[in-house]
N, C-alpha and C positions, 0 to 999 in steps of 0.2 A: 504493500500500500504506499509505504513511504517512497519507494522508487517511482511509483506511478505519478504521486504528487510532485515530485522533483521534476519529472519530465513535463508535467503540465505547466509547472512554473516556468520552465525554461521556454516552452512553446509560447506562453503569454508574453514573455519578455521579447521574444522574436517578433511577435505580432506588433507589439508597441513600438519596437525599433523600426518597422518598416510600415509607416502609416499609410503608404500609397496602395497597399494591398486591399482590395475588397474581398471579403469571404463571401461564398454563396448566400444569398439571402434565403430565409425560410419562406414556404410558400411556392407559388408557381412561376415566379418571374423568370428564373433561369430555365425551367423546364419549358415555359412558354416560348422561348426563343426558338426551340427546335423539338418537334414532337418525338415520342418514342417510335412511331412509324417512320418517321424521318430519320432517326438515329439508326434504325434497323436497315434502311435503304443505303444510308451513307456507309454503314460498315460492311454491307454487302458488296458495294462498289469498290470500296477500298480493299477488301480481300481479293476480289476478282482481279484487280490491277496488280496487286503484289503476286498473287499465284501465277498469273500469266506472264509476267515479266522478270520476277526475281529468281535467282538461283537459290534453291532451298535446301536446307539440310534435311535429308530424308533418313533419319537415324532413330528408330524407336528408343534406343537407350538414352540419347541425349533429350529427345522429346519428353520421355516419361519423367526425367530428372527435373527438367525445367518446369514442367506443369505441376509436379508435386510441390517443389519449392514454392512457386508462386501462390498456389492454393494456401499453403501454410502461412505464408507472409500476409495473405490477404484476410486471414482469420483475425489479425491485430490491426487492420487498416480500417479506414472509414468507409471502403467500397461497399455498397449495399448489394448490388447485383454481381455475384461471383461466377457468372457463367462466362468464363474466359475463353478466348481462342489464342493460343500461343503459337507464334509463327517464329521459326528458326531460319534466319537468312545465312546463306552460304557465303560469308564475306569475312576475311581475317581482320577487317578494320573495326575499330571499337564503335558500336552503335547499340541503342535500345530505344524503343518508342512505344507510345500508347496511343490508341486511336478509338474513336466513337464505338460503342457497342462491346467494350470489354476486350478489345484486341491489344495484345501486348507482343511486341517483336523483339527479338534478341538475335544480334549478329554472333556469329561464331567467335568473332574477335573479342567480344566482351570477356569470354572464358580466358582468352589468351592474356588479356590486360588486367584482369582482376586476380591478384595474387592468392586470394582465398575466398571461401564461401562468404564470409562476412562482408567483403567488399562488393562482391557480386550481388549479395542480397540487398545491399544499400542502394544500388542502382535499381533493382526491381521495386524496392520500396518507393523510391522517387517516382518511378513511372505509375505505381498504383495511386500515388497522391495526385497525379495529373488526372486520373480517372475519377477519384472520390471527389475532387474539387471541381470537376466538371469544366476543365479549362477550355475545351473546345466549344461547349455550349456557351460559356461566358464570352468567348471571342466572337461568337455570332451575335450574342445579345448586344455587345458594344458596336458592332459593325453597323454602318448606316445602311447597308444593303443586306437584308436578312432573309432573302428568298432562298428557296432550296436549291435553285439552279446555281446559285453562286457558292453554296456549301459543297454542292457536288464537284464544282470545279476545283475548290480548294482541296478536298479530300483526294481527288484524283491526282492533283499535281503533287501532293505530298507523297502519295502511293508511288508515283513514277520516280520521284527523287529517291525513295528509299529503294526501290526495286533496281533502279540503275546506278545507285550510289553516286548521284549527280545532284548536288544541291541546287544547281542552276535550273533544273527542271521545275523546282518550287519557286525560285526566285524569279523566273521569267513569267510566272503567272500574272493575273490581273494586278494592277498597281494597288487598287484599294485593298485587296486581300494581303498583299504583301505588306502594306503599311500598317494595317490592323494586327497582323500577326507579330510583326517585329516590334510594334509599340508596346505590347502587353507580354511578350515572351519573357523578358527578363523578370518582370514582376512575378509572373507565374513560376519561373523557375525558383525564385527564392522561397515562394509559397511551398512548392513541391519539395524543396530542401528541408523546410521545417517539419511538415506532415511526415515526410519520408524518413526523417531523423527519429522522431517520435515512434514511428511503426517498427523501425529497424530495432530500437532499443526494447520496445514492448515484445518483439518477437524472440528476444534473448540473445541478440548479436551484439558484439563489442561496440560500444558507442563510438570508438575511434575510426570505425571501419569507413564511415563517410568521408571524413576528412583525408584518410589514406588513399581513398579512391580519387578524390579531387587532386591530390598530389600526383597520382599516376597520369590522370587526364592533362595536368598542367605540364608534365614532362613530355607527354605526347605532343602537346601543342608547340612546345620548343623544338621538338624533333622534327616535325613536319614542316615547319617554317611557313611558306605561303601556301602549301598544298594542304589546307586544313580539311580533315575528315568532316563529314556532315554532322556527326553527334557533336563535335567540339564548336561547330557554327551554331547549332541550336541550344548548346548547353555551354555557354562561355564560362571559363574559369578565371576568377580574378584572385588575388592574394586575399581580399576581404572575404570572399566566399570560402577559401580553405580555412582561414583563421576563425571564421564564424563556427564552422563545423567543429574544429578542434576545440575551441572555447566551450561549446555546449557539451562536449564530451568531458572536458575537465571538471565543469560544474557537476557532473554526476558522480565524480570521484572515481575510485578504482572498484567499479562494480563487476568487472569481468565480462563475461559473455562468450558466445560461440566465436571462434576464430576460423575454424576450418572443419571439413568432414572428409571422411574416406570417399564418399561418392563424388564430392566436388573435385577432388584430386585425380580420381579416375577419369572423370569427364574431361578435365583440363589436359592430361596426359594424352588421352585419345585425340582431341583435337590438335594439340600441338604437333602430333605425328601426321594427321591428316592434312595439316597446311604447309608442310614441307613440300616445296615445289616439285623436287624429284624424290619419289619414294626411296630410292636407293640412299639418298643423303640422309633420310630420317634414321636408317639403321645406324649409320656411322655417329650421328648426333646423339642418339640415346644410348648407343653403346658407350660413349664417353661420359654421359650423364650417370649412367648406372655404375661405372667405374669410379666415379668420383663421389656419387652419393646414391647408394642404393636404397632409396625410399620408394613407396608405393606409386607415386606419380610417375617416376622415372622407368620403374620396372613395367608398369601398365603400358607407358608409352613406347617402351622398347618392344613389348609383345605386339603392340598394334603395328609398328614400323615392320617387323619381321612378317607379320600376316599380310599386310599391304603388298609385300615383295614375294608372296608365295612360299615363305619358308615356315609352314605351319607347325611342323614338329618342334622346332626351336621356339616358335610363338607359345605353344602349349607348355613348354617347360616353365616359361615366365609366369604364365596365368596359373599354372598349378602351385608354383611358390607362394603366390598371393592367396591362393585358395586355402592353402595351409595355415595362413594367418587369419583369413576372413572366410571360413567355410560357408557361411550362410549369406554372404553378400550376392544380391541378385543381379548387379552389374557384371560382377566377375563370373557367375554361373551362366548368364546369358551370353557374355563373350566367349566362353569356353564352347558353348553350343554353336555359336556364330563360327568359330575356328573349325570345329569339327565338320560343320556343313560345308564350309568353303573348301575344305581339303577332302571332301566327298565321302567322309566317314558318316554317312547318313544314319545307319542303324544305331551307331554308338550316340550319335547326336540326339536321335529320338528318345532313347532310354533317359538321357540326361534331362531333356527338356520335359518329358512326361513326369519324372521325379520332382522337378522344380514347380511344375504347375500344380502338383498334388499339394504342395506347401503354399503356393501364391496362385490360386485359381484366376483366370481372366486377366493376369498380369500382361500388359500390353507388349512390351519387348518379347516376352517368352512366347506369347500367342503368335506374334509374327514370325518369330523363329521357327515355331512348330509348323506353320503353313509353308514356310520356305523349305524346311526339311522334307516335308511330305511332297512337295512339288519335285525335289531331288529324287525321291523314291518313286515318282510317277504315280503317286496316289493324289491325283489332282481333284477327284470329287471331294475327298476328305479335306483338302486344302481349301477348296472353294467354300465348303460349309463353315470352316473356321473363320474365313475372311468375312463372310455374309454376317456371322454372329458378332464380329468385332464391329462391322459397320453399323450395327443397331445402335451402338454407343458412341461412335465416331463417324457420323455419316458425312461430315463436311470436310473431311480429310482427302484432298485430291489424289494423294500418293497412294491411299488404300484402294480407292476405286481403279486406279491405274493398275496396280499389282493384281487386283481381282481380275481385271480384263485380260492381262497377260496368262493368268493361271486358267481362265475360261478358254482362251485360245488353245492353250495346250491340251484342254479337256475336250476339244471340238464343240464346245458349247457356244455356237456362233451367234446365236440370238442374245445369248446372256453377254457376250463379249461386246456386241454393239451397244447394249443397255448400259453396260458400265462404262463404256467410252463416253456415252452421252452424259452420264452423271459427272464424269471427270471434266468435260467440256463446259458443262453449266457452272461448275464451280469456278472455272477460269473466265466466265463470262463471255464464252464463245458459243452463243446460243444457235448460230446457223450451223455451225459444224455439229452441235448437239442434235439438232433436228435431223441432219442427214443420217446420223448414227441410229436415231430412233426409227426413221423410215425404213432403213435396212432391216432393223430388229422386227418391226411390224409385218414385213414381207415374209419373214421366216417364221412368224407365229400365228400364221392363218389357222392352224389346226388345234391352237390351244386358246380357247375363248377367254380364260381368265387373264393370261398374259397379254393377249391381244388388247383387252379392254384396259389394262393397266398402262400400256404403251400408248394406246389412243388417248387416255386422259392426259398423260404426260405431254403428248404432242399438242393437244388443244391448249393446256395451261401455258406451254412455252410460247405458243403463237400469240396468245392473248398478252403474254408479257411483252412480246417483241412489238406488238401493235400499240401498246400504251407508250412505248419510248419513241415511236416514230413521229 
């Protein structure tokens, strides 16, 4: 209780020190700026732009870790609707973002630049604060042009900037949108810092983490010179911002807190190996690292590097060493299944993945690994059933629809293949291509009345949607 009171006291001091910040008003004024239906439309368009243009990290292990951490952090945040969509951008530069509708994006580079989980969590808490304080809606409220079309242009330009890692795509947008966004962005950043700090501490993380992350960002800013990454443009770092974060932590005293976790270190090692430009170089780099410091991050990164180069037996030796230390760790067990599968030891992989699913039923990474193992065993009907079950819980993930379509193609389920490809294209906003796929599926389903009706309904709904946007 005393800790919570101290944090609230600090927060009130922050608010008083920055009197130019307006907190969201109670009632419907902010909500009235943009309706829930409009937020849903904006988030849909944003996702379509990112999914269709950005390189994404399609890695269930990293996806699961990121989602679980975000949900855990959200429990101590002020976010009311915790129906999040987590997007992992395959880009080694530092970036994270929040968008309307509970969208949180994370670049692979955030893992590379955050030294530990507490620093990583501080960035996610900052982004959650943007959502809880409804910064996008408040930007619209302040704008002289509050119509939906303008908001769609803004969201679209932001999405393109993120997807292409080109801040100019946003800056080149309409002048009034640029002016409004830049005018309030720094004020909103300070607000997100304060609420993010409170959330980070309430979640049990080290209060110094945010200041340390700011220092990392400031060092990056100096390193890049004039070629500033997008995140550092939208999250400018000043000496005042760094000192404010450390001062807030100092006022709490030495209360400790989470610094790191085994899982974060594993994910960091995985991505460090993945982002080496030449896989062969990753072996040399991690071999040097483990010779210098044989810690879990380096051992796991070394195993990943060996696996990426097809040296599966050596990779398994490293993973087994880690499993001796952490036998129940899901990331390590899933990785072992992954290596066994990639080395075509399908029967051994199936035994292990079934053992792990007995302990952790419906676990996402394990479930996808099982589907892939079954595909390797040419048990494609069983693999298809697993993916269909998974899509009941994750039906807005384009990568899953794509994987299902590939397995259906192996299974000679041609109608199913076209239906799944249609779902994939719908999520990418490519509705004409989706219609073409559905037309193919319809022709192949003449003898199945129920499937025919489902596809026909989908076609009619899609045509209606297209007509509304013309």
